[in-house]
N, C-alpha and C positions, 0 to 999 in steps of 0.2 A: 363654414363648413363646405368641403368639396360634395359636388353631387356624385353618388356612387352611381359609375356607367359600366357596370360588368355583367357578364352572362348570368343568367338564372342557376347555373351550376358550375361550382369551382372545383378545383382536384386537390383534395388532401394528400400530402406526401408521407406520412407517418410510415407506411409500408416501404418507401424507399430507405429508411432508416431501420430498417430490418425490426419493426414492430412485431412483436410474437412469433415471427418466423424470419430465417435468413434467406435473402434473395439473390441470385446471381446477378451481376452487372446487366448481362443479355437481358434477364427477364426485367428488369428496373427499366431499360431502355423500352421495352415493349409496352410496358404500362404507359409510359409518357407519351410513346407515339401513338396508342389509342387514345388517349386523352386528348391529345392534339387534334385527332381525326374527328373526335365527337363534337368537338367545340368551335363556336365561331371565332374569329380573329379579334382581339388577343384571346389566346387560352389563359386562363387564370390559374396559378397554382399557388397554393398557401403551404407554406413551410417553417421551420423554426428550427435554431439551435439546439433545442431539446429532443429534437427526433434523431434517436441514434446517437446524441452527442455531436450534431453537425453532420452526420453521414449522408441523410436525407438532403441536405445542401449540396454537398459533393455530388452525389448521383443524379440529383436533378441537372446540376449545371454539365455532367458528364454527358446525362443523356440528349440534352439540348444541342450539345456540341456535335456529338455524333450524328444526329438527326438534321444537322445544318439548319437549326431553327434560328432566325434573327431574332434580336432583343426586341424588335419592335412587334414581333407576332405573339409576344408573351408578356404577362405582366405577373411579377412574382409578389407575394404579400411574404414577408418574414417577421415572424413573431418573435421579439426579442426579449433578452432577460437572462438568457441560459449561453454560458461561454464555454466553449472546449477547453478542456485541461486533460493532462497526463492520466492515464488508468493506471491506479496503482494496486488495485486487487484482482480477483477474478472476474468481476463484474461491476458495472457502474453503481456509485452510491445514491445516484438522484432518483432512479425509479428500478431498483433492481428487481430481476424476474420478469421484464416486460420486454427488455431491449436484448437481440440476440447477436453473437458474434459481432461485437463491436469493439473498437481499439483504442476508445477513448471514453474519458469521464466527462462531466459537465457541472458545472456550479452556477448558481443564481447571481445574477448582478444587476441589481437594481439601483440606480443612482444615476445622476447626470453623466458621469465618466464611465460607469458601467455598462449603460446602455449604449454610447457612443463605440465603446469597444467590441459589443456584440454587433451592433450594426455594420462595423468594418470586417469584423472576422467572418460576417455571414457572407458579405459582398465577396472576400477572398476565397471562401469555399465553391461558392457557385462560379469561381473560375472564368471571369469575363461577363458575367450576368449579373445584374444589380436588382435589388428589390426596390419598387417603386411605392408598395404598400407597407408600413410597418406599423407596428404595435408593442405594447407592454405584454408580455406573455406571463400568464398565472400569478397576476398581483392577489390574487386570493390566497394563493400558497404562502406567499411571501408575509403577508398580515397574517396568516394562521400561525405562523413559526412564532409570532410574539408571545412572551411568556407575562406580560404585564399591558394594562393601558399605557404607560408611558413610553414602552418600546413600540407597541402599535402605532402610537402618534408619530414617531420617530422614524417608523417605515412608511408610514402614509406619506410623511414628507420627503422621503426618497422615492417614492412611486411620482410624487409632483416633479420632482427634479429631474426624473426620467423624462417624463414627458415635456418639460422645458426644453430639454436636449432635441426631441423628437420635433417640437413646432420648429425649433432653430433651423434644423434638416430642411423642412417643408419652405420656411420662408427664405431659404437659400437655393430653392430648385431643385434640391439633391433627391427629394420623395414628392410623393403625388399626395398622399393621405395619410393619417394618423388615426390609429383604431387602439382597440383593447381586445385581449383573447383570454377566456377564463370560464372555468367550469361553475364557479358560483356566481349566479347571475346578479345576486344581491350586491357583491362587491362591484360588478360592473355598474350598477345603479349607484352606487356611492360615488363611483367617478367619474360617472357623466352627470351628476350633480354639481361636483366642483368644476370639470373641465368641458369644453365643447369639441367633441371627438367628430370625426368625420363617418366611421363607422364602428360597430361593434361585433364581435364574434362571442356568440353564446354556445359553448359546448356542454354536451350531456343533457341539457335542461329541458329544451323544447324538443320532445320526441313523442313517439306513439304511445311509449309508457308512462313517461313524466311529462305534463302540460300544465302546470299549475295557472288558477285563473288569474291570480296576481302578476305572473308573468307575462301573460298576454296581455294585461293592462299597460305592463312598464313598455312592452314591444310597439303598442299603440302609441303610448305617449312618446317613442322614440321618432316613429313615423310621423306624428305632428311635428317634430322639431326638423326633420330631414336629415337625421341620423341614419344611415345606412345599416342594414342587419344583416348579417352572415349566420346562418344556422348551421353549427357544426356538430358531428358526432351524432347524427340524427338514428343512427341504430345503436346508439349506448355501447360505443367502442367496438361495434362488431358483434355483439351478443345478439341482437334482433335477427343476425342474418345466421346464427348457428355457432357462432364462436363461444370460445370458452371465458372469456372476460366480459364483465359488465362494468362499463365506465373504468374501463383499463384495470381492474382487478379481478383477479381468478375468482371464479364461481365454483363451488364445490357443491355437493349433494345435499349438505344441510339448507342450502336457499331452495326451500321446496317451494315457496308460494312464487319466487321468480321464475323457477323453471316450470312450474304449473302455467303460469301466466304466459311465457313464451310457447309451450307446447299448444295451449288454446289459440294463440295468435297464427303461429305457423299452420294450424290445421283451418282455421277460416281464411286466412289471407288470399290462397287461390280463388276463393269463390267470390271474396269481395273485389278483386282485381278482375275477374271475370263479368262481374255484374257492371263495373265500371267502364268497362270498354265494350259491352254488347250493347248495339244501339235500342234506343226504344222505340217501339211500333204503337201506332194507334190505328184503329179502324174509323171511317168516315160514317 
């Protein structure tokens, strides 16, 4: 496994794919510019073919070129498994209601050939930049779509084949490290029990709102093995910062307990932050 030597904070690019709201190209470039200014070299960006059906990949590449950022000054993580296809309806079928003003759809392709297709398409959409960190994206969703135990076993074999392709890319020096990105950390654990990955990305699971002891134990286990951990969606998909979506699902007034929790958190968060940054004094 590769030692993960990346900054403490990396930058997600779902907003560049028009998550929840549509942004102009100029606004996206300003976001990328601010990220680079706030990061040591190399700045690390995490993206995916799922983000706006590849729009985030295009926007990231366009912004980096406009800013004149050389490849060696950035490291790009591309989560693979979603492939851009033509849009045939009014909105994409893969996550309706979440992505705004996008011109394509995406379908899940998790297999030996499918993951390589996603890898090549991702680099094409980046337009001159390339991903050095790659992973299988949403294997939990892929497995959850199985309608029987036999089909789940077949889909798990597809995931193994996808990793066979990624490890071949690594052995040929085309990428640096192989990981996984999923919302269901138990599926991540199932995969790391089978395969020695360089890193894992755990989304929506280790947050201020949800942090189960069992997950903490698993993260300690990963650390003991030298597996890198990237904790993603730490605000539960923007909900904790005041957004309308919790883990990318629209929250309505029926979610009384969830809304109450957020109201309580936002009420006391300024006090907690003040106490954290106020020096402690003692008298002799």
